[in-house]
C-alpha positions as CSV (number, residue, x, y, z in Angstrom):
1,M,0.0,0.0,0.0
2,S,1.4,3.4,-0.9
3,H,0.6,6.8,0.4
4,S,1.4,10.4,0.1
5,F,-0.9,13.1,1.4
6,I,-4.3,12.4,0.0
7,L,-7.4,14.1,1.2
8,P,-9.0,11.9,3.8
9,A,-12.2,12.1,1.8
10,M,-10.6,10.5,-1.2
11,R,-7.9,8.5,0.6
12,S,-5.9,6.5,-1.8
13,T,-3.0,4.2,-1.1
14,L,-1.5,5.0,-4.5
15,I,1.1,7.7,-4.1
16,S,-0.2,9.5,-7.2
17,A,0.8,13.1,-7.2
18,S,-1.8,13.7,-9.8
19,L,-4.4,13.5,-7.1
20,F,-3.3,16.8,-5.7
21,F,-4.1,19.7,-7.9
22,A,-4.1,23.1,-6.4
23,V,-3.0,26.5,-7.5
24,A,-3.1,30.0,-6.0
25,L,-5.4,31.7,-8.5
26,S,-5.2,35.3,-9.4
27,S,-7.9,37.8,-8.4
28,I,-11.4,37.4,-9.9
29,S,-11.0,40.5,-12.0
30,A,-7.7,39.3,-13.4
31,Q,-9.3,35.9,-14.2
32,T,-12.2,37.6,-16.0
33,A,-9.7,39.6,-18.2
34,E,-7.7,36.5,-18.9
35,Q,-10.8,34.5,-19.9
36,L,-11.8,37.1,-22.4
37,K,-8.8,36.2,-24.5
38,P,-9.0,33.2,-26.8
39,P,-7.3,30.3,-25.0
40,S,-4.1,29.1,-26.6
41,A,-1.7,26.1,-26.3
42,D,1.1,28.4,-25.1
43,E,-1.1,29.7,-22.3
44,A,-2.0,26.1,-21.4
45,R,1.7,25.3,-21.0
46,V,2.2,28.3,-18.8
47,F,-0.8,27.3,-16.7
48,L,0.4,23.8,-16.3
49,D,4.0,24.8,-15.5
50,R,2.8,27.1,-12.8
51,A,0.4,24.5,-11.5
52,N,3.1,21.7,-11.4
53,A,5.4,23.9,-9.4
54,E,2.8,25.1,-6.9
55,L,1.2,21.7,-6.5
56,L,4.5,20.2,-5.5
57,K,4.8,22.5,-2.6
58,L,1.2,22.2,-1.5
59,A,1.3,18.4,-1.7
60,T,4.4,18.3,0.3
61,D,3.0,20.4,3.1
62,A,-0.2,18.4,3.1
63,S,1.8,15.1,3.2
64,H,3.6,16.2,6.4
65,A,0.2,16.9,8.0
66,Q,-1.2,13.5,7.0
67,W,2.0,11.7,8.1
68,T,1.6,13.3,11.5
69,A,-2.0,12.4,11.7
70,E,-1.3,8.7,11.0
71,T,1.7,8.3,13.2
72,D,0.1,10.2,16.2
73,I,-3.7,9.8,16.3
74,T,-5.2,12.5,18.4
75,D,-8.2,14.9,18.2
76,D,-5.8,17.7,17.3
77,T,-4.0,15.8,14.5
78,E,-7.4,14.7,13.1
79,A,-8.6,18.3,13.2
80,T,-5.5,19.6,11.5
81,T,-5.8,17.0,8.7
82,A,-9.5,18.0,8.2
83,V,-8.6,21.7,7.9
84,M,-5.8,20.9,5.5
85,G,-8.1,18.7,3.5
86,E,-10.7,21.5,3.1
87,Q,-8.1,24.0,1.9
88,V,-6.5,21.6,-0.6
89,T,-9.8,20.3,-2.0
90,A,-11.2,23.8,-2.5
91,R,-8.2,24.8,-4.5
92,I,-8.2,21.6,-6.5
93,L,-11.8,22.2,-7.5
94,Q,-11.0,25.7,-8.5
95,L,-8.1,24.5,-10.6
96,V,-10.2,21.8,-12.3
97,E,-12.8,24.5,-13.2
98,E,-10.1,26.7,-14.7
99,S,-8.6,23.8,-16.7
100,H,-11.9,23.4,-18.7
101,R,-10.9,26.7,-20.5
102,W,-8.7,24.5,-22.8
103,D,-11.1,21.7,-23.4
104,K,-11.7,22.6,-27.0
105,V,-8.1,23.8,-27.7
106,T,-5.8,21.6,-29.7
107,L,-2.9,20.8,-27.4
108,P,0.4,18.8,-27.7
109,P,-0.2,15.3,-26.3
110,D,1.7,15.8,-23.1
111,L,-0.3,18.9,-22.2
112,R,-3.6,17.3,-23.1
113,R,-2.8,14.3,-20.9
114,Q,-2.0,16.5,-18.0
115,M,-5.2,18.4,-18.4
116,M,-7.1,15.1,-18.6
117,L,-5.5,13.7,-15.5
118,M,-6.2,16.9,-13.6
119,Q,-9.9,16.6,-14.4
120,L,-10.1,12.8,-13.9
121,N,-8.4,12.8,-10.5
122,A,-10.3,15.7,-9.0
123,P,-11.6,14.8,-5.5
124,A,-15.2,13.8,-5.2
125,A,-16.1,16.6,-2.8
126,P,-18.8,19.3,-2.6
127,R,-17.9,22.8,-3.6
128,E,-20.1,24.3,-0.9
129,P,-17.8,25.2,2.0
130,K,-19.9,23.8,4.9
131,L,-20.5,20.5,3.1
132,L,-16.8,20.3,2.2
133,A,-15.8,20.9,5.9
134,E,-18.3,18.2,7.0
135,Q,-16.8,15.7,4.5
136,M,-13.2,16.4,5.6
137,Q,-14.2,16.0,9.3
138,L,-16.0,12.7,8.7
139,A,-13.0,11.4,6.7
140,A,-10.6,12.2,9.5
141,Q,-12.9,10.7,12.1
142,L,-13.4,7.5,10.2
143,T,-9.7,7.0,9.7
144,G,-9.1,7.7,13.3
145,M,-11.8,5.3,14.4
146,Y,-10.2,2.5,12.6
147,G,-6.7,3.4,13.7
148,K,-7.8,3.5,17.4
149,G,-9.9,0.3,17.0
150,K,-9.3,-2.3,19.8
151,Y,-10.9,-5.6,20.9
152,C,-11.0,-5.8,24.7
153,P,-12.0,-9.4,25.7
154,G,-14.7,-9.3,28.4
155,T,-15.8,-5.8,27.6
156,P,-19.4,-5.6,26.2
157,A,-19.6,-3.9,22.8
158,G,-20.1,-0.2,23.0
159,Q,-18.8,0.1,26.6
160,D,-15.5,1.6,27.7
161,P,-13.0,-1.1,28.9
162,A,-12.0,-1.2,32.5
163,P,-8.7,0.4,33.3
164,D,-7.0,-3.0,33.7
165,A,-8.6,-4.5,30.6
166,K,-6.2,-6.2,28.1
167,C,-7.1,-4.6,24.8
168,M,-5.6,-5.7,21.4
169,G,-5.2,-3.9,18.1
170,I,-5.5,-5.5,14.8
171,D,-1.8,-6.5,14.5
172,E,-1.9,-8.5,17.8
173,I,-5.3,-10.0,16.9
174,S,-4.0,-11.0,13.4
175,D,-1.0,-12.7,14.9
176,I,-3.2,-14.8,17.1
177,M,-5.5,-15.7,14.2
178,A,-2.5,-16.7,12.1
179,H,-1.5,-19.3,14.6
180,S,-4.6,-20.4,16.5
181,Q,-6.5,-23.5,15.6
182,N,-9.2,-23.1,18.3
183,P,-12.5,-22.3,16.5
184,E,-14.0,-20.7,19.6
185,E,-11.1,-18.4,20.1
186,L,-11.1,-17.5,16.4
187,T,-14.8,-16.7,16.5
188,K,-14.3,-14.4,19.6
189,L,-11.5,-12.6,17.9
190,W,-13.5,-12.2,14.7
191,V,-16.6,-10.9,16.4
192,G,-14.5,-8.7,18.8
193,W,-12.7,-6.9,16.0
194,H,-15.7,-6.5,13.7
195,A,-17.5,-4.6,16.5
196,I,-15.3,-1.6,15.6
197,G,-17.4,-1.1,12.5
198,A,-20.8,-0.5,14.0
199,P,-20.1,3.1,15.3
200,M,-18.9,4.1,11.8
201,R,-22.1,3.2,10.1
202,E,-24.0,6.6,10.1
203,K,-20.9,8.6,9.5
204,Y,-20.0,6.4,6.6
205,A,-23.5,6.7,5.0
206,R,-23.2,10.5,5.2
207,F,-19.7,10.4,3.9
208,I,-20.9,8.6,0.8
209,E,-23.7,11.2,0.3
210,L,-21.1,14.0,0.4
211,Q,-18.7,12.3,-2.0
212,N,-21.5,11.7,-4.5
213,I,-22.5,15.4,-4.4
214,G,-18.9,16.2,-5.4
215,A,-18.8,13.5,-8.1
216,K,-22.0,14.8,-9.7
217,E,-20.6,18.4,-9.7
218,L,-17.7,17.0,-11.7
219,G,-20.0,15.4,-14.2
220,Y,-20.2,11.8,-13.0
221,N,-23.3,9.9,-12.0
222,D,-21.6,8.9,-8.7
223,T,-18.2,8.5,-7.1
224,G,-17.8,4.8,-8.2
225,E,-18.2,5.8,-11.8
226,Q,-15.5,8.5,-11.3
227,W,-13.1,5.9,-9.8
228,R,-13.6,3.6,-12.7
229,A,-13.0,6.4,-15.2
230,G,-9.4,6.7,-14.3
231,Y,-8.0,3.8,-16.4
232,D,-7.6,5.2,-19.9
233,M,-10.9,3.5,-20.8
234,T,-14.6,4.1,-20.1
235,P,-16.0,3.1,-16.7
236,A,-18.0,0.4,-18.5
237,Q,-15.0,-1.0,-20.3
238,F,-13.1,-1.1,-17.0
239,S,-15.8,-3.1,-15.3
240,A,-15.8,-5.5,-18.2
241,E,-12.1,-5.9,-18.0
242,L,-12.3,-7.0,-14.4
243,D,-15.1,-9.4,-15.1
244,R,-13.3,-10.9,-18.0
245,A,-10.2,-11.5,-15.9
246,W,-12.3,-13.0,-13.1
247,T,-13.9,-15.4,-15.7
248,Q,-10.4,-16.6,-16.6
249,L,-9.4,-17.2,-13.0
250,E,-12.6,-18.2,-11.2
251,P,-12.4,-22.0,-12.1
252,M,-8.9,-22.1,-10.4
253,Y,-10.3,-20.3,-7.3
254,R,-13.2,-22.6,-7.1
255,A,-10.9,-25.6,-7.2
256,L,-8.8,-24.1,-4.4
257,H,-12.0,-23.3,-2.3
258,D,-13.3,-26.8,-2.6
259,Y,-10.0,-28.3,-1.6
260,V,-9.5,-26.0,1.4
261,R,-13.1,-26.5,2.5
262,S,-12.7,-30.3,2.6
263,R,-9.5,-30.0,4.6
264,L,-11.0,-27.6,7.1
265,I,-13.9,-30.0,7.6
266,A,-11.5,-32.8,8.2
267,K,-9.7,-30.6,10.8
268,Y,-12.6,-28.9,12.6
269,G,-15.7,-31.1,11.8
270,K,-19.0,-29.3,12.4
271,A,-17.3,-26.0,13.2
272,A,-16.3,-25.9,9.5
273,E,-19.1,-27.7,7.8
274,R,-22.1,-25.8,6.4
275,S,-24.9,-27.2,4.3
276,D,-24.6,-24.3,1.9
277,G,-21.0,-25.1,1.0
278,L,-19.6,-21.9,2.3
279,I,-16.4,-21.6,4.5
280,P,-16.8,-19.9,7.9
281,A,-14.6,-16.8,7.5
282,Q,-12.9,-17.0,10.9
283,L,-11.2,-20.4,10.0
284,L,-9.1,-19.1,7.1
285,G,-6.2,-17.6,9.2
286,N,-6.9,-13.9,8.4
287,M,-9.4,-11.5,9.9
288,W,-11.0,-10.7,6.5
289,A,-10.5,-14.2,4.9
290,Q,-8.7,-12.4,2.2
291,E,-5.5,-14.4,2.2
292,W,-5.3,-18.0,3.5
293,G,-1.5,-18.7,3.7
294,N,-1.6,-18.9,7.5
295,I,-3.6,-22.2,7.4
296,Y,-1.1,-24.0,5.2
297,D,-0.3,-26.5,7.9
298,I,-4.0,-27.5,7.9
299,V,-4.4,-27.9,4.2
300,A,-0.9,-29.1,3.2
301,P,-0.7,-32.2,1.0
302,T,-0.9,-35.5,3.0
303,D,0.6,-37.7,0.3
304,P,4.0,-38.8,1.6
305,S,5.6,-38.1,-1.7
306,L,4.7,-34.4,-1.3
307,S,4.3,-34.0,2.5
308,Q,8.0,-34.7,2.9
309,Y,8.7,-31.2,1.4
310,K,8.1,-28.6,4.1
311,P,8.1,-24.9,3.3
312,V,10.9,-23.0,4.7
313,D,10.2,-21.9,8.3
314,L,11.0,-18.3,7.3
315,E,10.1,-16.8,10.6
316,A,12.6,-19.0,12.5
317,A,15.2,-18.5,9.8
318,L,14.9,-14.7,9.9
319,K,15.1,-14.5,13.6
320,K,18.1,-16.8,13.7
321,Q,19.9,-14.8,11.0
322,I,19.0,-11.3,12.3
323,A,20.0,-12.3,15.9
324,A,23.4,-13.7,14.6
325,E,24.2,-10.7,12.4
326,D,22.8,-7.8,14.4
327,P,23.6,-7.8,18.2
328,A,21.3,-4.7,18.6
329,A,18.3,-6.8,17.4
330,A,19.2,-10.1,19.2
331,P,17.4,-9.2,22.5
332,A,14.1,-9.0,20.7
333,F,14.1,-12.8,20.2
334,V,15.0,-13.8,23.7
335,P,12.0,-15.8,25.2
336,G,10.2,-13.8,27.8
337,A,12.0,-10.6,26.9
338,D,10.1,-7.4,27.9
339,L,9.8,-5.7,24.6
340,S,8.0,-2.7,26.1
341,S,11.2,-1.7,28.0
342,D,13.6,0.8,26.5
343,A,16.0,-2.0,25.6
344,G,13.3,-4.2,24.3
345,H,11.8,-1.5,22.1
346,A,15.3,-0.6,20.8
347,A,15.8,-4.3,19.9
348,R,12.4,-4.5,18.1
349,L,13.3,-1.3,16.1
350,A,16.7,-2.7,15.1
351,A,15.0,-6.0,14.0
352,G,12.4,-4.0,12.0
353,R,15.1,-2.1,10.2
354,D,16.9,-5.3,9.4
355,M,13.8,-6.7,7.8
356,V,13.6,-3.6,5.5
357,H,17.2,-4.1,4.5
358,Y,16.3,-7.5,3.0
359,G,13.9,-5.7,0.6
360,E,16.3,-2.9,-0.2
361,N,19.0,-5.3,-1.0
362,F,16.9,-7.1,-3.6
363,F,16.3,-3.8,-5.4
364,K,20.0,-2.9,-5.1
365,S,20.8,-6.3,-6.7
366,L,18.8,-5.2,-9.8
367,G,20.9,-2.0,-10.1
368,F,18.7,0.5,-8.2
369,A,20.4,3.0,-5.9
370,P,20.1,2.6,-2.2
371,L,17.3,4.3,-0.3
372,P,18.2,7.8,1.0
373,A,19.5,8.3,4.5
374,T,16.4,10.2,5.4
375,F,14.3,7.0,4.8
376,W,16.0,5.3,7.7
377,Q,15.7,8.4,9.9
378,R,12.0,9.2,9.2
379,S,10.2,6.0,8.6
380,Q,8.0,4.3,11.3
381,F,9.2,0.7,11.4
382,V,7.5,-0.6,14.6
383,H,4.6,0.5,16.8
384,P,5.7,3.4,19.0
385,R,5.1,2.9,22.8
386,D,3.7,6.3,23.5
387,R,0.9,6.9,21.0
388,E,-1.8,5.5,18.7
389,V,-0.9,5.1,15.1
390,V,-2.3,3.6,11.9
391,C,-0.4,0.3,11.7
392,H,-1.7,-0.6,8.2
393,A,1.5,-0.8,6.2
394,S,2.0,2.0,3.7
395,A,4.8,3.6,1.6
396,W,5.1,7.4,1.4
397,D,6.8,9.9,-0.9
398,V,6.3,13.0,1.3
399,D,7.9,15.6,-1.1
400,S,7.2,13.7,-4.4
401,E,11.0,13.7,-4.9
402,D,13.2,11.9,-2.4
403,D,11.6,12.0,1.0
404,L,10.7,8.3,0.9
405,R,9.3,6.5,4.0
406,V,7.4,3.5,5.1
407,K,4.9,3.4,7.9
408,M,4.7,-0.1,9.4
409,C,4.5,-2.0,12.6
410,I,6.9,-4.7,11.6
411,E,7.1,-8.2,13.2
412,V,9.8,-10.6,12.2
413,N,7.8,-13.2,10.2
414,A,7.1,-14.4,6.7
415,D,4.1,-12.1,6.1
416,Y,6.1,-9.0,6.9
417,F,9.1,-10.3,4.9
418,T,6.8,-10.2,1.8
419,T,5.1,-6.9,2.9
420,V,8.5,-5.2,3.1
421,H,9.2,-6.1,-0.5
422,H,5.8,-4.9,-1.5
423,E,6.1,-1.5,0.2
424,L,9.6,-0.9,-1.1
425,G,8.2,-1.5,-4.6
426,H,6.1,1.7,-4.1
427,N,9.1,3.6,-2.9
428,F,11.4,2.7,-5.7
429,Y,8.5,3.4,-8.2
430,Q,8.0,6.8,-6.6
431,R,11.7,7.7,-6.9
432,A,11.9,6.4,-10.5
433,Y,9.3,8.8,-11.9
434,N,10.3,11.9,-9.8
435,K,11.8,13.6,-12.9
436,Q,8.4,13.6,-14.6
437,P,6.1,16.7,-14.4
438,F,4.2,16.6,-11.2
439,M,1.0,15.6,-12.9
440,F,2.7,12.4,-14.2
441,R,4.2,11.4,-10.9
442,G,2.1,8.4,-10.3
443,G,1.9,4.7,-11.4
444,A,0.8,3.9,-15.0
445,N,-2.4,3.1,-13.1
446,D,-2.9,2.4,-9.5
447,G,-2.8,-1.4,-10.1
448,F,0.8,-1.0,-11.4
449,H,1.8,0.7,-8.2
450,E,0.5,-2.2,-6.1
451,A,2.0,-4.9,-8.4
452,I,5.6,-3.8,-8.5
453,G,6.7,-5.0,-5.1
454,D,4.6,-8.1,-5.4
455,S,6.3,-9.0,-8.7
456,I,9.6,-8.7,-6.8
457,A,8.2,-10.8,-3.9
458,L,7.4,-13.6,-6.4
459,S,11.1,-14.0,-6.6
460,I,11.3,-15.1,-3.0
461,T,11.9,-18.7,-4.1
462,P,13.8,-21.3,-2.2
463,A,16.7,-20.6,-4.4
464,Y,16.6,-16.9,-3.5
465,L,16.3,-17.8,0.2
466,K,19.3,-20.2,-0.1
467,T,21.3,-17.3,-1.7
468,L,20.5,-15.2,1.4
469,G,21.5,-18.1,3.8
470,L,17.9,-18.4,5.1
471,T,17.7,-22.0,4.0
472,T,20.3,-24.7,3.1
473,T,18.2,-26.6,0.6
474,D,16.8,-26.0,-2.9
475,P,13.9,-28.4,-3.2
476,P,13.5,-30.7,-6.2
477,A,10.7,-30.3,-8.8
478,E,8.5,-32.6,-6.8
479,A,8.3,-30.0,-4.2
480,D,6.5,-27.5,-6.5
481,I,3.0,-28.6,-5.5
482,P,3.4,-27.7,-1.8
483,L,5.2,-24.5,-2.7
484,Q,2.6,-23.5,-5.2
485,L,-0.2,-24.3,-2.8
486,Q,1.3,-22.1,-0.2
487,T,1.6,-19.2,-2.7
488,A,-2.0,-19.8,-4.1
489,L,-3.5,-19.6,-0.6
490,D,-2.5,-15.9,-0.7
491,K,-2.4,-14.9,-4.4
492,V,-5.4,-16.8,-5.7
493,A,-7.6,-16.7,-2.6
494,F,-7.3,-12.9,-2.6
495,L,-8.9,-12.3,-6.0
496,P,-12.6,-12.6,-5.2
497,F,-12.2,-10.6,-1.9
498,A,-10.7,-7.7,-3.8
499,L,-13.5,-7.9,-6.4
500,A,-16.3,-8.2,-3.9
501,L,-15.1,-5.2,-1.8
502,D,-15.2,-2.7,-4.6
503,K,-18.3,-4.1,-6.2
504,W,-20.0,-3.5,-2.9
505,R,-18.7,0.0,-2.7
506,W,-19.6,0.8,-6.3
507,E,-23.2,-0.3,-5.6
508,V,-23.2,1.8,-2.4
509,F,-22.1,4.8,-4.4
510,S,-24.7,4.2,-7.1
511,G,-27.5,3.8,-4.6
512,Q,-28.1,0.2,-5.7
513,I,-27.2,-0.7,-2.1
514,K,-29.1,1.4,0.5
515,P,-27.7,2.2,3.9
516,A,-30.4,0.0,5.4
517,D,-28.9,-3.0,3.6
518,Y,-25.2,-2.3,4.0
519,N,-24.3,-5.4,5.9
520,K,-26.7,-7.8,4.2
521,E,-25.4,-6.9,0.8
522,W,-21.8,-7.0,2.0
523,W,-22.2,-10.7,2.9
524,A,-24.2,-11.4,-0.2
525,L,-21.3,-10.4,-2.3
526,R,-18.8,-12.1,-0.1
527,E,-20.8,-15.3,-0.5
528,K,-21.2,-14.9,-4.2
529,Y,-17.5,-14.3,-5.0
530,Q,-15.6,-15.8,-2.1
531,G,-17.9,-18.5,-0.9
532,V,-17.4,-17.5,2.7
533,A,-19.8,-16.7,5.6
534,P,-19.5,-14.9,8.9
535,P,-19.0,-17.1,12.0
536,V,-22.2,-15.8,13.7
537,D,-25.4,-14.2,12.4
538,R,-25.0,-10.6,11.4
539,T,-27.6,-7.9,11.3
540,E,-27.9,-4.3,10.2
541,A,-26.8,-3.3,13.7
542,D,-23.4,-4.3,12.5
543,F,-21.2,-2.6,9.9
544,D,-18.7,-5.3,9.0
545,P,-17.2,-3.4,6.0
546,G,-15.9,-0.8,8.5
547,A,-13.6,-3.5,10.1
548,K,-11.5,-3.4,6.9
549,N,-9.1,-0.5,6.7
550,H,-9.8,0.4,3.1
551,I,-13.5,1.2,3.7
552,P,-13.2,3.9,6.5
553,A,-10.0,5.1,4.8
554,N,-11.8,5.4,1.5
555,V,-9.1,3.6,-0.5
556,P,-10.2,2.2,-3.9
557,Y,-9.6,-1.5,-3.9
558,A,-9.9,-2.7,-7.5
559,R,-6.2,-1.8,-7.8
560,Y,-5.4,-4.8,-5.7
561,F,-7.3,-7.2,-8.0
562,L,-5.4,-5.7,-11.0
563,A,-2.1,-6.0,-9.1
564,R,-2.6,-9.7,-8.4
565,I,-2.7,-10.2,-12.2
566,Y,-0.3,-7.6,-13.4
567,Q,2.4,-8.9,-11.0
568,F,2.6,-12.2,-12.9
569,Q,2.8,-10.3,-16.2
570,F,5.7,-8.2,-14.8
571,Y,7.3,-11.2,-13.2
572,K,7.3,-13.2,-16.4
573,A,8.7,-10.2,-18.3
574,M,11.6,-9.8,-15.8
575,C,12.3,-13.6,-15.7
576,D,12.5,-13.6,-19.5
577,A,14.8,-10.5,-19.5
578,S,17.1,-12.3,-17.0
579,G,17.5,-15.2,-19.3
580,Y,15.8,-17.7,-17.0
581,Q,14.5,-20.9,-18.6
582,G,12.4,-23.4,-16.6
583,P,9.1,-23.5,-14.7
584,L,7.9,-20.0,-14.1
585,N,7.3,-20.6,-10.4
586,R,10.9,-21.4,-9.8
587,C,12.3,-18.2,-11.3
588,S,14.1,-15.6,-9.2
589,F,15.7,-12.7,-11.1
590,Y,17.6,-11.5,-8.0
591,G,20.9,-10.0,-9.1
592,S,19.8,-9.6,-12.8
593,K,20.8,-6.2,-14.1
594,A,18.9,-6.9,-17.3
595,A,15.7,-7.5,-15.4
596,G,16.4,-4.3,-13.4
597,E,16.9,-2.2,-16.6
598,K,13.5,-3.4,-17.9
599,L,11.8,-2.6,-14.7
600,A,13.4,0.8,-14.3
601,K,12.3,1.8,-17.8
602,M,8.7,1.0,-16.9
603,L,8.9,2.8,-13.5
604,E,10.4,6.0,-14.9
605,A,7.5,6.5,-17.3
606,G,5.1,7.1,-14.4
607,Q,1.7,8.2,-15.7
608,S,3.0,10.0,-18.7
609,R,1.2,7.8,-21.2
610,P,-1.7,5.3,-21.2
611,W,-1.0,2.3,-19.1
612,Q,-1.7,0.0,-22.1
613,E,1.4,1.4,-23.9
614,T,3.6,1.0,-20.8
615,L,2.4,-2.5,-20.3
616,K,3.0,-3.5,-23.9
617,E,6.6,-2.3,-23.7
618,M,7.1,-4.3,-20.5
619,A,5.1,-7.5,-21.0
620,G,4.3,-7.6,-24.8
621,T,0.6,-7.2,-24.3
622,D,-1.6,-4.1,-23.9
623,H,-4.3,-5.6,-21.6
624,L,-4.9,-7.2,-18.3
625,D,-4.0,-10.8,-19.0
626,A,-4.4,-13.7,-16.5
627,Q,-2.5,-16.2,-18.6
628,P,0.9,-15.8,-16.9
629,M,-0.9,-16.3,-13.5
630,L,-2.6,-19.4,-14.9
631,D,0.7,-20.7,-16.4
632,Y,2.4,-20.2,-13.0
633,F,-0.2,-22.2,-11.1
634,A,-0.9,-24.8,-13.9
635,P,0.6,-27.7,-12.0
636,L,-1.3,-26.9,-8.8
637,Y,-4.6,-26.4,-10.6
638,K,-4.3,-29.9,-12.1
639,W,-3.4,-31.3,-8.7
640,L,-6.3,-29.6,-7.0
641,Q,-8.8,-31.0,-9.6
642,E,-7.4,-34.5,-8.9
643,Q,-7.7,-34.1,-5.2
644,N,-11.3,-32.8,-5.4
645,A,-12.3,-35.7,-7.7
646,K,-11.5,-38.0,-4.8
647,H,-14.1,-36.5,-2.5
C-alpha cells in the first residue's frame, strides 16, 4: 500500500501526485480579463508549468500533515488534517474548473494528458464550504476510528473497557489468528474486531452522500463511476475488463476453495461444515478471509511423496539470522523478553530495520540506488510505545521527490518479509518517476503501483532464500505442488475478496445498495464471489465493511485485484529478461541487471502515457492478462482438480 498526502475524503494508497491539484489563483478581475482572450496552447503550458510547481509545494505540506495524523492519532491531528483537506480540496476544484478553459483547444499530447489527469483525478467533494468541511471532518474521524480500534475481551460492545482490561489492536489479533486452531477463540477474535465497524455506520453513510455530491458536480453519476473512469478507458470498459479476468481465474479459485473447505472440515468437523458449501470466514487464518496462507499447515498435502517437502520456516530462519548478524536486534528474540522496556523496544526497532534491508538489498541487486539516508531516519518501522498510530503498512513519498518513507508495525515473520518487498516497490517506483512533471508522478495506473513490489516478492523462491542463507536446501521439482499451494493460498484466494469489496462499494455509491442493507449486501457479495460466511449471524446493527481499513480510509480496492494479475505479467517479463529458462514458479531474477533495466524503464515513465502502452513495452501485451498467472499455477490447478475428484 502506498501513500502520500491524500485528502481523507478520497484516501488512496497509491502515491499518485496527480491526485493533488491546487494553485493559487489570481484575483477574480484578473481571471475575467484573462478568460476574455481566446485560449491558446502556449497559455496552457504556462498554466500547467505554474500548477506543477505550486502543486508540488502544496502536496508536500499536506503530506507532512497526513503523516503526523497517521503516526500520532489525536483529536488535534485529526482536526489539522481535516482543515488541510478543506483547503487543498477547495483549491483543487478551482483549478479543475479553470482547466476546462482549454477543453476545445488543440494541445500537444503531453499537455492534453496533464489536463485530462487533472480533471479525472479531482476529488469527489462538494464545492459548498460547509459541506466540504463536513466531509473532511468525517473522513478524518473514520480514519481515526479504525486506527484506534481495539478488541477488549470481556468488555461488552459499546462500553469503555476497565482500566486494567487487556485490549488488542489488529496486529496483535492478526498474529493470534494466524496461529490459533481453536474455533471458539477464532470466533471471539473475529466478532470482537468486527465490532469496531458499528459506530462508523451513520458517519459512513453521510460520507458517501457528500462524495456523491462532489462527483455529480464533476459530471459523473456517482463516485464509483468516477473511480472507474481513471484507467484510460470508459467506466463500463473497465468493469468489463475486471469481469473478463475473473472469468479466466474463477475456475482455479473454485478448485482451491473446494479443496480447502474439505480439509477444514477434516480438521474442525461441524465448526467448518455448512450445508450451503460456504467456508466460515474465521477459520481461514486472516481477519477478512482475504489471504489464507496462514492455514497452510492444515491444508498441506498429505501424500508422503509431497508432504516430505516442508516450506521454509521463514520466521525462524529470519530470527536466527538477524540475531546472529545484528547484536542490537538479538534481545528481541529472547524468550520472555520485555519488549516494552527501553532495551526491548530498541531491539524491536533494530530488527524492523533489518527486515527492511532485505527488501532494499533485492532492489540494489537489480541495479537500483540505495534508499536515501532520510528514509532510515524518518520511517516508522515498529509501533511506538507512547501513542496511537495507523499500523496498516504504507509507503510514502512525502515531497514527491526523495523523502521516501514506510509506515509499518513490523514483526519478524514471513508475512512482513513479503510486505517489506511490497512496500519498497512503491518507494522505488516513486523515486523512479520523480523527474516527470508533477501531474505524471504516479503509477501507469494504481494497479501497477501495487503490483511492483509483489512481482519482486514472487522471486522469494527457495533458491533466493538459499542465496541469502535463510535455507540450506533447494527443493527438487516434486516440491513444486506444496510451494505453489502455499503461494496460491495468498495470491489466488485474494482475488474474489478484492473484487467483492469494490463491487459492494460501487453499488453503495450508485445507490443500488441502500444504507439499510449495507451489511446484508456485504455478505451477499462475499458469499457470491468468495464463498465465505460470517461465523455468527449478522444484522444491520453491524457494519462489517468498517472493520476493513480500506473502507473507512476510502481507499479504492480494484487496484489490488489488478495488481494480483499484473504482478505475474511483470514477473514473467523480468524472468524472460534475466535469461531464465524453466518452470515460471521457480524463477528468481535476484541479481539480474537486465531485469532491473527493464523494470526501471517502466517505472520511470510514471503516468506520462496510457498504461496500455507502458504494459505492452514491459510485457508484450496491452491488456490485463491472467494467462501468466494461470501458467504459473498450472501444475497446482491440475493437482487440485485431482484431489477434489477423490471426494
